C-alpha positions as CSV (number, residue, x, y, z in Angstrom):
1,X,-4.3,-17.5,19.3
2,X,-7.1,-20.0,18.1
3,X,-9.3,-18.2,21.2
4,X,-8.0,-15.1,20.4
5,X,-8.9,-15.9,16.7
6,X,-12.4,-16.8,17.5
7,X,-13.3,-13.6,19.8
8,X,-12.5,-11.5,16.3
9,X,-15.2,-13.4,14.9
10,X,-17.8,-13.1,17.4
11,X,-16.7,-9.1,16.9
12,X,-17.2,-9.6,13.4
13,X,-20.9,-11.1,13.9
14,X,-21.5,-8.2,16.0
15,X,-20.6,-5.4,13.9
16,X,-22.5,-6.7,11.1
17,X,-25.8,-7.4,13.6
18,X,-25.4,-3.9,15.0
19,X,-24.9,-2.7,11.3
20,X,-28.2,-4.2,10.2
21,X,-30.2,-3.3,13.2
22,X,-28.6,0.6,12.8
23,X,-29.6,0.6,9.2
24,X,-33.3,-0.6,9.8
25,X,-33.8,2.0,11.5
26,X,-32.7,4.8,8.9
27,X,-33.0,5.5,5.7
28,X,-31.3,3.2,2.7
29,X,-29.9,6.6,1.4
30,X,-28.2,7.2,4.4
31,X,-27.1,3.5,5.8
32,X,-28.0,0.7,3.4
33,X,-28.1,-3.1,5.6
34,X,-25.5,-5.8,4.8
35,X,-29.0,-7.7,3.5
36,X,-29.2,-4.8,0.8
37,X,-25.2,-4.4,0.5
38,X,-24.1,-7.9,0.6
39,X,-26.1,-9.6,-2.0
40,X,-25.5,-6.6,-3.9
41,X,-22.0,-7.0,-3.7
42,X,-22.4,-10.7,-4.8
43,X,-24.0,-10.5,-7.8
44,X,-22.2,-7.6,-9.0
45,X,-18.5,-10.0,-8.6
46,X,-20.8,-13.1,-10.4
47,X,-22.4,-11.0,-13.0
48,X,-18.7,-9.3,-13.9
49,X,-19.7,-5.5,-13.1
50,X,-17.1,-5.0,-10.6
51,X,-14.3,-7.1,-12.9
52,X,-13.0,-3.9,-14.9
53,X,-13.3,-1.5,-12.3
54,X,-11.4,-4.4,-9.9
55,X,-8.2,-4.6,-12.7
56,X,-8.1,-0.9,-13.6
57,X,-7.6,0.0,-9.9
58,X,-5.5,-3.4,-9.5
59,X,-2.7,-2.4,-12.4
60,X,-2.7,0.8,-10.9
61,X,-1.7,-0.3,-7.8
62,X,0.9,-2.7,-8.7
63,X,2.9,-0.5,-11.2
64,X,2.3,2.7,-9.0
65,X,3.5,0.3,-5.8
66,X,6.6,-1.3,-7.6
67,X,7.8,2.1,-9.1
68,X,7.4,4.1,-5.8
69,X,9.3,1.2,-4.0
70,X,12.2,0.6,-6.4
71,X,13.0,4.1,-6.3
72,X,12.2,4.6,-2.7
73,X,14.9,1.4,-1.8
74,X,17.2,2.7,-4.2
75,X,17.3,6.1,-2.9
76,X,17.3,4.6,0.7
77,X,20.3,2.8,-0.1
78,X,22.1,5.5,-1.7
79,X,21.4,8.3,1.1
80,X,22.2,5.8,4.1
81,X,25.9,4.9,2.0
82,X,26.3,8.4,1.0
83,X,26.5,10.8,4.0
84,X,26.2,13.9,1.4
85,X,23.5,12.9,-0.3
86,X,20.7,13.8,2.2
87,X,22.1,17.3,2.8
88,X,21.4,18.0,-0.8
89,X,18.2,16.0,-1.9
90,X,16.2,16.2,1.7
91,X,14.9,19.6,1.2
92,X,13.6,18.7,-2.3
93,X,11.7,15.5,-1.5
94,X,10.8,16.6,2.1
95,X,9.0,19.4,-0.1
96,X,7.4,16.7,-2.6
97,X,5.6,14.9,0.0
98,X,4.6,18.1,1.9
99,X,2.3,18.8,-0.9
100,X,-1.3,16.8,-0.5
101,X,-1.5,14.2,-3.0
102,X,-5.0,15.5,-3.6
103,X,-4.2,18.9,-4.0
104,X,-1.5,17.7,-7.0
105,X,-3.7,15.0,-8.6
106,X,-5.9,17.2,-11.0
107,X,-2.2,18.7,-12.4
108,X,-1.2,15.0,-13.0
109,X,-4.5,14.2,-15.2
110,X,-4.1,17.1,-17.1
111,X,-0.5,16.9,-17.9
112,X,-0.9,12.8,-18.4
113,X,-4.6,12.8,-19.3
114,X,-7.5,10.5,-17.5
115,X,-5.8,7.0,-18.2
116,X,-3.7,4.8,-16.0
117,X,-0.4,6.8,-16.4
118,X,-1.8,9.5,-13.6
119,X,-2.9,7.4,-11.2
120,X,0.2,5.8,-11.3
121,X,2.2,8.5,-10.5
122,X,0.3,9.7,-7.8
123,X,0.1,5.8,-6.1
124,X,4.1,6.0,-6.5
125,X,4.7,9.2,-5.2
126,X,2.5,7.8,-2.4
127,X,4.6,4.8,-1.8
128,X,8.1,6.3,-2.3
129,X,8.7,8.4,1.0
130,X,7.8,5.2,3.2
131,X,10.6,2.9,1.3
132,X,13.0,5.7,1.1
133,X,12.7,6.0,5.2
134,X,12.7,2.8,6.2
135,X,15.2,1.7,3.6
136,X,17.9,4.6,4.9
137,X,16.9,4.1,8.6
138,X,17.6,0.6,8.3
139,X,21.1,0.6,6.4
140,X,22.0,3.0,8.7
141,X,21.5,1.3,12.1
142,X,23.3,-2.0,10.6
143,X,25.3,-3.2,13.3
144,X,28.9,-1.4,13.9
145,X,30.6,-4.8,15.2
146,X,29.4,-6.4,11.9
147,X,30.3,-3.8,9.8
148,X,33.6,-4.1,11.5
149,X,34.0,-7.9,11.0
150,X,33.4,-7.0,7.1
151,X,36.4,-4.9,7.3
152,X,38.8,-6.8,8.6
153,X,37.6,-9.7,6.5
154,X,38.2,-7.2,3.3
155,X,35.0,-6.8,2.1
156,X,34.2,-4.5,-0.3
157,X,31.8,-2.0,-0.2
158,X,29.4,-3.5,-2.5
159,X,29.4,-6.9,-0.5
160,X,29.0,-5.6,2.5
161,X,26.1,-4.0,1.1
162,X,24.5,-7.0,-0.6
163,X,25.7,-9.7,2.5
164,X,25.1,-7.4,5.6
165,X,23.1,-4.5,5.4
166,X,20.2,-5.2,2.9
167,X,19.4,-8.6,4.7
168,X,19.6,-6.9,8.0
169,X,17.8,-4.1,7.2
170,X,15.1,-6.5,5.5
171,X,12.6,-6.7,8.7
172,X,12.6,-2.5,8.8
173,X,12.6,-2.4,5.1
174,X,9.3,-4.7,4.8
175,X,7.6,-2.9,7.2
176,X,7.9,0.5,5.3
177,X,6.3,-1.7,2.3
178,X,3.3,-2.6,4.6
179,X,2.8,0.9,5.0
180,X,3.1,1.6,1.1
181,X,1.1,-1.2,0.2
182,X,-1.8,0.1,2.0
183,X,-1.4,4.1,0.8
184,X,-0.6,2.5,-2.9
185,X,-4.3,1.5,-2.7
186,X,-5.4,5.1,-1.2
187,X,-3.4,6.6,-4.1
188,X,-5.0,4.9,-6.6
189,X,-8.3,5.5,-5.4
190,X,-7.5,9.1,-5.0
191,X,-6.3,9.4,-8.7
192,X,-9.8,8.1,-9.6
193,X,-11.5,10.6,-7.6
194,X,-9.9,13.0,-10.0
195,X,-10.6,11.7,-13.2
196,X,-11.2,8.4,-14.3
197,X,-14.3,6.4,-16.0
198,X,-12.9,3.6,-15.1
199,X,-12.0,1.8,-11.8
200,X,-13.0,1.6,-7.5
201,X,-12.3,5.3,-7.2
202,X,-14.4,6.3,-10.1
203,X,-17.0,3.8,-9.6
204,X,-17.6,5.4,-5.7
205,X,-18.4,8.6,-7.4
206,X,-20.7,7.1,-10.1
207,X,-22.2,5.5,-7.4
208,X,-22.5,9.5,-5.4
209,X,-23.6,11.0,-8.4
210,X,-26.9,8.6,-8.7
211,X,-27.3,8.6,-4.7
212,X,-26.8,4.9,-5.0
213,X,-25.3,4.1,-1.6
214,X,-25.9,0.7,-1.1
215,X,-23.7,0.5,-4.3
216,X,-20.8,2.7,-2.8
217,X,-20.6,0.5,0.3
218,X,-20.4,-2.2,-1.7
219,X,-17.2,-1.0,-3.1
220,X,-15.8,0.1,0.2
221,X,-15.8,-3.5,1.2
222,X,-14.1,-4.3,-2.4
223,X,-11.6,-1.9,-1.7
224,X,-11.4,-3.1,2.2
225,X,-10.5,-6.7,1.3
226,X,-8.3,-5.8,-1.7
227,X,-6.5,-3.9,0.9
228,X,-6.4,-6.5,3.4
229,X,-5.2,-8.9,0.2
230,X,-2.2,-7.0,-0.4
231,X,-0.9,-6.6,3.2
232,X,-1.3,-10.1,3.7
233,X,0.8,-10.8,0.6
234,X,3.2,-8.5,1.9
235,X,3.6,-10.5,5.2
236,X,3.6,-13.8,3.7
237,X,6.6,-12.2,1.4
238,X,8.2,-10.8,4.3
239,X,8.2,-14.1,5.9
240,X,9.7,-16.2,3.4
241,X,12.5,-13.6,3.5
242,X,13.1,-13.5,6.4
243,X,13.1,-17.6,7.1
244,X,15.4,-17.6,4.1
245,X,17.9,-15.2,5.5
246,X,17.7,-17.0,9.5
247,X,17.7,-20.6,7.6
248,X,21.2,-19.5,5.5
249,X,22.5,-18.2,8.6
250,X,21.8,-20.7,10.6
251,X,23.4,-22.9,8.0
252,X,26.5,-20.9,8.0
């Protein structure tokens, strides 16, 4: 494991060196070098230039992810528990996901304005489907023998769901959340591309208009780091939940 981490660090150093070499052979407008981008990124963070944009995008991502995840999990559970519900709602859910969110973004901006609301709705819609699919699949694939045991013990449908189906489905549901957390960032940035005066996506559009490629690269690095932090937090939550579940299972 340590060897792999060391090798990964070596790959990163090689990547930076290649980037520096390619950038030095090109115009800064086309490919700025790391020696230009990283000092700009650092000075922007220290001076607080990026702070309002980071806060804006963070709020949109967290709110959209929270709303989309809640609706996705709840709808996934309902569609798995009530067999008639998928036949009724699936065509509409699939249709809502088939339309590219980039095409819907201008409409949401028109309907809900240039504030956070339109970006949160776009983000929630993007996060909704992965959670719905992973939750529905997880609940449906619960171990049949364990379900029969719960029936023998005369457990109610609610007790079976809370104490068996949801705990057993946690790994699958968390995998859906890992996908959703990255898509949430994409959704917020796409919404800011269409119409916003604040946020990391809006800053990318502004840097494009100013032909400031180093600033654009600095924002892209910020978005990459933000996505990695979110992904790492989801992994941390998943490990804590699974450890707690298995610990309880071993205790019993």
